[in-house]
DOSE-817729 format. One record per residue (C-alpha): chain; x, y, z. Coordinates in steps of 0.5 Angstrom, whole numbers, plus 500, padded with zeros to 3 digits. Each point is the difference from the previous one (the first is absolute). Example, Ala and Ser with C-alpha at 12.3 -4.5 7.8 and 13.67 -1.06 7.14 Angstrom:
# DOSE-817729
cadena | u | v | w
A | 525 | 491 | 516
A | 502 | 507 | 498
# end
This chain:
# DOSE-817729
cadena | u | v | w
A | 129 | 169 | 437
A | 495 | 506 | 499
A | 497 | 500 | 493
A | 496 | 506 | 501
A | 495 | 504 | 505
A | 492 | 502 | 500
A | 499 | 508 | 499
A | 493 | 500 | 503
A | 500 | 508 | 499
A | 500 | 498 | 492
A | 497 | 493 | 500
A | 506 | 497 | 497
A | 505 | 495 | 501
A | 507 | 502 | 499
A | 504 | 495 | 497
A | 508 | 502 | 501
A | 503 | 494 | 496
A | 499 | 497 | 494
A | 502 | 493 | 502
A | 494 | 498 | 504
A | 499 | 493 | 502
A | 495 | 500 | 495
A | 497 | 505 | 496
A | 495 | 505 | 503
A | 494 | 501 | 496
A | 495 | 506 | 499
A | 494 | 499 | 496
A | 498 | 506 | 496
A | 493 | 501 | 497
A | 493 | 499 | 503
A | 495 | 500 | 494
A | 501 | 497 | 493
A | 508 | 501 | 499
A | 505 | 497 | 505
A | 507 | 500 | 501
A | 505 | 496 | 504
A | 507 | 503 | 502
A | 505 | 497 | 505
A | 505 | 505 | 504
A | 505 | 499 | 494
A | 495 | 502 | 494
A | 498 | 492 | 498
A | 493 | 499 | 499
A | 495 | 500 | 494
A | 493 | 503 | 498
A | 494 | 498 | 498
A | 493 | 502 | 498
A | 494 | 497 | 504
A | 502 | 492 | 499
A | 507 | 498 | 502
A | 500 | 495 | 495
A | 497 | 502 | 494
A | 501 | 508 | 500
A | 508 | 499 | 503
A | 503 | 507 | 497
A | 507 | 498 | 502
A | 504 | 494 | 501
A | 503 | 497 | 506
A | 503 | 493 | 501
A | 499 | 497 | 507
A | 504 | 496 | 504
A | 506 | 503 | 497
A | 508 | 500 | 501
A | 502 | 505 | 502
A | 494 | 502 | 505
A | 496 | 505 | 497
A | 503 | 501 | 494
A | 495 | 497 | 495
A | 498 | 507 | 497
A | 497 | 507 | 503
A | 500 | 507 | 499
A | 507 | 501 | 499
A | 504 | 507 | 499
A | 507 | 500 | 499
A | 505 | 506 | 500
A | 506 | 501 | 496
A | 505 | 505 | 503
A | 506 | 501 | 495
A | 500 | 492 | 500
A | 499 | 499 | 507
A | 493 | 495 | 500
A | 495 | 499 | 506
A | 493 | 500 | 501
A | 496 | 504 | 506
A | 497 | 494 | 503
A | 507 | 496 | 500
A | 497 | 495 | 496
A | 501 | 498 | 494
A | 507 | 502 | 500
A | 501 | 499 | 507
A | 505 | 505 | 500
A | 502 | 503 | 508
A | 497 | 506 | 501
A | 502 | 506 | 504
A | 493 | 501 | 503
A | 494 | 496 | 499
A | 492 | 500 | 502
A | 494 | 497 | 499
A | 493 | 503 | 503
A | 494 | 495 | 499
A | 494 | 505 | 501
A | 493 | 499 | 499
A | 499 | 499 | 493
A | 507 | 502 | 498
A | 507 | 499 | 500
A | 506 | 504 | 500
A | 507 | 498 | 499
A | 506 | 504 | 500
A | 507 | 498 | 499
A | 507 | 505 | 499
A | 506 | 499 | 498
A | 506 | 505 | 499
A | 496 | 506 | 501
A | 494 | 498 | 495
A | 494 | 498 | 504
A | 494 | 497 | 496
A | 493 | 499 | 504
A | 494 | 497 | 496
A | 493 | 500 | 503
A | 495 | 494 | 497
A | 493 | 501 | 501
A | 493 | 498 | 497
A | 496 | 506 | 499
A | 492 | 500 | 502
A | 496 | 498 | 494
A | 506 | 499 | 495
A | 502 | 494 | 497
A | 507 | 502 | 500
A | 506 | 501 | 505
A | 504 | 506 | 501
A | 508 | 499 | 501
A | 502 | 507 | 503
A | 508 | 501 | 499
A | 504 | 505 | 503
A | 507 | 501 | 499
A | 504 | 504 | 504
A | 508 | 502 | 499
A | 503 | 501 | 507
A | 507 | 500 | 498
A | 504 | 506 | 498
A | 501 | 498 | 493
A | 495 | 500 | 494
A | 497 | 493 | 498
A | 499 | 498 | 493
A | 495 | 494 | 502
A | 497 | 495 | 495
A | 493 | 497 | 504
A | 497 | 494 | 497
A | 493 | 497 | 502
A | 498 | 493 | 499
A | 494 | 495 | 500
A | 499 | 494 | 497
A | 493 | 499 | 497
A | 496 | 493 | 501
A | 496 | 497 | 494
A | 494 | 501 | 504
A | 498 | 493 | 503
A | 506 | 499 | 505
A | 499 | 493 | 500
A | 501 | 499 | 492
A | 505 | 505 | 501
A | 504 | 496 | 504
A | 499 | 493 | 496
A | 498 | 501 | 493
A | 507 | 502 | 497
A | 499 | 498 | 493
A | 494 | 505 | 499
A | 503 | 505 | 504
A | 506 | 501 | 496
A | 496 | 502 | 494
A | 495 | 505 | 503
A | 503 | 506 | 504
A | 498 | 507 | 496
A | 501 | 507 | 502
A | 500 | 507 | 498
A | 504 | 506 | 502
A | 498 | 507 | 499
A | 504 | 506 | 503
A | 501 | 498 | 507
A | 495 | 494 | 501
A | 501 | 493 | 499
A | 493 | 496 | 498
A | 500 | 493 | 501
A | 494 | 497 | 495
A | 502 | 492 | 500
A | 494 | 497 | 497
A | 496 | 506 | 500
A | 499 | 500 | 492
A | 498 | 492 | 501
A | 495 | 500 | 506
A | 501 | 505 | 505
A | 497 | 506 | 502
A | 505 | 503 | 505
A | 508 | 502 | 500
A | 505 | 503 | 505
A | 504 | 506 | 499
A | 506 | 503 | 504
A | 502 | 507 | 499
A | 504 | 506 | 503
A | 499 | 507 | 500
A | 506 | 502 | 497
A | 504 | 499 | 493
A | 504 | 494 | 500
A | 507 | 499 | 497
A | 498 | 493 | 498
A | 496 | 494 | 502
A | 499 | 492 | 499
A | 494 | 496 | 500
A | 504 | 493 | 498
A | 503 | 497 | 506
A | 506 | 496 | 497
A | 502 | 507 | 496
A | 500 | 503 | 507
A | 503 | 495 | 504
A | 505 | 496 | 496
A | 499 | 493 | 499
A | 503 | 497 | 506
A | 499 | 506 | 504
A | 495 | 501 | 506
A | 496 | 505 | 503
A | 507 | 502 | 504
A | 504 | 502 | 494
A | 496 | 502 | 494
A | 504 | 502 | 494
A | 496 | 506 | 498
A | 501 | 503 | 508
A | 507 | 498 | 500
A | 502 | 503 | 494
A | 496 | 506 | 501
A | 496 | 500 | 493
A | 493 | 497 | 499
A | 500 | 496 | 493
A | 493 | 503 | 498
A | 498 | 492 | 499
A | 492 | 499 | 498
A | 498 | 493 | 502
A | 497 | 496 | 495
A | 498 | 493 | 503
A | 505 | 498 | 506
A | 501 | 503 | 506
A | 496 | 507 | 501
A | 503 | 505 | 505
A | 499 | 508 | 501
A | 506 | 504 | 502
A | 502 | 507 | 499
A | 506 | 503 | 500
A | 501 | 508 | 502
A | 506 | 504 | 501
A | 499 | 504 | 507
A | 506 | 505 | 501
A | 500 | 503 | 507
A | 504 | 506 | 502
A | 502 | 500 | 508
A | 494 | 500 | 504
A | 495 | 499 | 494
A | 494 | 496 | 500
A | 496 | 497 | 495
A | 493 | 497 | 500
A | 497 | 495 | 495
A | 494 | 496 | 500
A | 499 | 493 | 497
A | 493 | 497 | 499
A | 499 | 493 | 499
A | 493 | 499 | 498
A | 494 | 495 | 497
A | 495 | 502 | 494
A | 494 | 496 | 497
A | 496 | 503 | 494
A | 494 | 498 | 497
A | 500 | 496 | 494
A | 498 | 506 | 495
A | 505 | 504 | 504
A | 506 | 496 | 500
A | 504 | 503 | 494
A | 503 | 507 | 499
A | 496 | 499 | 493
A | 495 | 495 | 500
A | 498 | 500 | 493
A | 507 | 501 | 497
A | 506 | 497 | 504
A | 499 | 495 | 505
A | 507 | 500 | 503
A | 501 | 507 | 504
A | 496 | 499 | 506
A | 495 | 505 | 503
A | 504 | 504 | 505
A | 495 | 505 | 503
A | 499 | 496 | 507
A | 507 | 499 | 501
A | 502 | 507 | 498
A | 494 | 503 | 505
A | 504 | 496 | 505
A | 507 | 503 | 498
A | 497 | 507 | 500
A | 497 | 500 | 506
A | 506 | 498 | 504
A | 505 | 504 | 496
A | 502 | 505 | 505
A | 503 | 498 | 507
A | 495 | 505 | 503
A | 494 | 495 | 497
A | 504 | 494 | 503
A | 501 | 503 | 507
A | 492 | 502 | 500
A | 498 | 493 | 498
A | 505 | 497 | 506
A | 497 | 505 | 505
A | 493 | 497 | 498
A | 502 | 493 | 501
A | 503 | 502 | 507
A | 493 | 503 | 501
A | 497 | 494 | 498
A | 504 | 496 | 505
A | 499 | 505 | 506
A | 492 | 499 | 499
A | 500 | 492 | 500
A | 505 | 500 | 506
A | 496 | 505 | 504
A | 494 | 495 | 500
A | 502 | 497 | 506
A | 506 | 502 | 505
A | 503 | 498 | 506
A | 503 | 504 | 505
A | 504 | 496 | 505
A | 506 | 500 | 504
A | 504 | 495 | 496
A | 503 | 504 | 494
A | 501 | 493 | 496
A | 493 | 498 | 501
A | 497 | 507 | 498
A | 505 | 499 | 494
A | 497 | 493 | 498
A | 493 | 502 | 501
A | 500 | 507 | 497
A | 504 | 499 | 494
A | 503 | 493 | 498
A | 495 | 495 | 502
A | 495 | 505 | 496
A | 504 | 501 | 494
A | 501 | 492 | 499
A | 493 | 499 | 501
A | 499 | 505 | 494
A | 505 | 497 | 496
A | 498 | 493 | 501
A | 492 | 502 | 498
A | 503 | 503 | 494
A | 504 | 495 | 497
A | 497 | 494 | 503
A | 507 | 497 | 502
A | 500 | 498 | 492
A | 507 | 504 | 499
A | 506 | 500 | 504
A | 507 | 498 | 500
A | 498 | 493 | 502
A | 493 | 499 | 497
A | 501 | 501 | 492
A | 493 | 502 | 499
A | 499 | 495 | 494
A | 497 | 495 | 504
A | 494 | 503 | 503
# end
């Protein structure tokens, strides 16, 4: 069976079906911030250390395969719920495509005239990843869509997060301001870092508590909030912190809208941890996060950062080239072997879908 093909001109592997024998993984990031993403939007993120600075949660060896967590998006089109990356809803799509490129992944799905494309990448020099979401109405009727984002926060130490439940069920903590959800578990007690998930548009609601978002006995494939089309505005206090935005996207026939989501990581010095260090040690200092969010508040800024990432890989891959009569040899030597070597160098094989990153 054919699962995809190499696009040598764009240096991409194009996956044409979500049901591959095993997940096809791409590795985003080349400095301090890293993100793993599968062809169905599964995966996780971390800063420098896959064990001690795990940003989002992932469950290994999970059943069903590749449904242990991810950077998921849901479309509720008049009660018809699906995901652009097929998972986690696993609704059959009219069209699906995943393009794994040099440091970025673009996943597209279409159902009943609504096409949604999401480009994931880590900009150079930034401790964050960008999710550029493009929704287009290819139908001949107006569409009133509810778009939901979703990530599940890891409580920093990936090993402890998977084992120390007595403690973990009492520590989760968040803040919500405008369209940004901040994860600040243990920030007051002993940490100097937090994470955030933002979108550059007004939201109609949010969730930061997993059980409120999903329902007690539901899974990633059928969260209560998504199925009902209504966020609960939950604020996690202990238990399971997540980040989910709900946006109303109304599209006329042929209309397209672009949104920018930013998932990032921030560290503050001890005397700069709080918005007001002398009075209120509860409101985190958001300046660094807001600087990153403002830097990528426009689609133009995101496209510029993506172009700079492409230039970075062009320069790296131009150091050594082979020109032979065998296109497969050229492809592997000039693109994929070099890309694989750089990914291995950056991550030291410490994190993947099979190596958890917690055993060193």
